[in-house]
C-alpha positions, 0 to 999 in steps of 0.5 A: 558320118564317122563310125562313132557318129551314126543313126539307128532305128527300131520299130514297135507294133501295137497289140492290135497289129495282126501278128501281135493278135496272134502272139496274144492268143498263142500265149493265152493258150500257153497260160491256160495249160500251165494254169492247170498243169505247170508241167504242161507242154504247149507249142501253139501257132495262131493265124488271123485273117478277115474275121477268122482265127485258126489255132494249130499246134501240139500240147501235152497235159490237161484236157481243155475243151475247144469251147473253153479255148474259143471263149478265151480267144474271144476274150483276147480279141475283145480286150485288144479292142476289135469289134469291127465289121472285118474282125470282131470278138462277137462274130469271128470264126474260130477253128482249133487244131491242137493235137498231142505232142510228138512222141519223138520230141517228148522222148528227147525232152524228157530223157534224163541226163544226170536227173535232168531233162534235155532242151526242147530244141537245138538253137542259139539264144541271145540276151542283151542289156545296156545303159541307154535307158533306166530299163537297160534297154536300147533307146530306139526300141524302148521309146517305140514301145512306150509311144504305142503302149501309152496310146493303147492305155488311153484308147482303152480308157476312152481318152484317145477317141477315134484311134483303133487297135492296129498301130506301128511306131518307129524311132530313129536316133543319132548316136555319138560315141555309142550314146544316143543324143537325139531323135532325128525322126519318128514314124507312127502309123495308126488305124483310125475311124473314118470320121477322122481326117489325117490332120485330126489323127496327127493332132491326137498322136503328137502328144504321145511322142512328148509323153514318151520321149525325154525333152532333151532327146527331142530338141531340134527335131524337125516337125517335118521328120515326124511322120504320122500315117505317111501313106494317108488314111488307115481305116482298114486294119488289123487282121482284116487288112493283113493276115497275122501269124504267131512269131513274126515280130521277133525283133520287136519282141527283143532289142529292136535290132540292137543285138543279135537274135537267134531266130526263134520266136517266143510266143506260144511256147511253154518254158521247156522250149529254150527259144523262150526260156534261155532267151529270158535267162540270157537277158537276166544274166546280161541285165545283172552284169550291167547293173553291177557296173561291170560294163555299160553293155553286155551281150550273152549267147547260150547254145543248146542241143535237143535232148541235152541238158547243159548249154553247149556254149556260153558267150559273153561280150562286154564293152570294148574297155571291159573285155578283160573281165569276160573270163571272170564273168563266164566263170561266175556264170558257170559256178552260180547258175544252172542253165539247164532247161529245168534249172532256168525254169526253177531259177526264174519260176517260169512254170507259171501262167505269166506269158500273155502279158509278154505278147505286146510291147516287148518281152524285155525292159518291163517291170517284174511283178509280184505274181511272177511276170517278167521275173527275168528283169530282176536285178537280184544277182548284182553282187555276184558280178562286181568284178 
């Protein structure tokens, strides 16, 4: 297979995956603090295992009782759909170990430089956009998310009976000249009730493939290349089947491996943490650049140092034929966007309780809402980048 013809695969996991349960709970904690104080600081990690949830981390801001947080944790578990013997919102043992933020970190973040605060940590963050889908996301991760999202919607409505919350998907696509032309294989593993056999599970799940992926991309797909629960039954799942941790699905959260990742997770972090806010800003820039027609794809990298307000570097990469536009675009970014932590938060209105909804099915490729969720998906700066 030539360099211009290749296969590429991305995976997604459902909101009931153990790690995603943790992401949901950690982001619920972030929202709970921001709802009471938009300047609150939160870094919350969650662990789940058999009928147990443990929260740990650092906070600064309003006082929220353990009882209140415990109730909200149970609400998260209930909404996801867990009321099983090994993991239930009714009986789970919930332990909370949140303490005050380190004064050393607070000093670095709150110190003033040109009347602005510094970044909450050092690190590199990437944003990406491409024209493979209407959402300007890489096709494999987009369709992997969509399959699981539609399954979850119908499961919660009672339409998809016998399917439990823990699921994974994987889509492999054949590319020609950098364009996805067809799906070559699909893997879906989903937790199910003991009343269903594997043929019944397959019959229930196959329709979600055709609902999620355009017909032209499925032409010629061999039925033998559709793998549903390939290891057999999947009855024991969720945190009862596997321990979950916050931040272990960073490639699922971003671009499915189609673009680099700086290494920092998003969930559980307030927007002073550039791991989160600068990744959102990078996507915002990349999406507006591609929407402007400047290039069919765009990769942005931002780099920060703890306590320093401005990015140390801005890197822009376009489609090879558009690389001559890079310097112009960098200049536009530098002249029109305040990429300090506070500048990003104000630009994208990130000091709001908008994060719990981001915890499953990707932080990117979603629709911006009227209440501020996914503000980084807006394409309101397109005119600036028409170079």
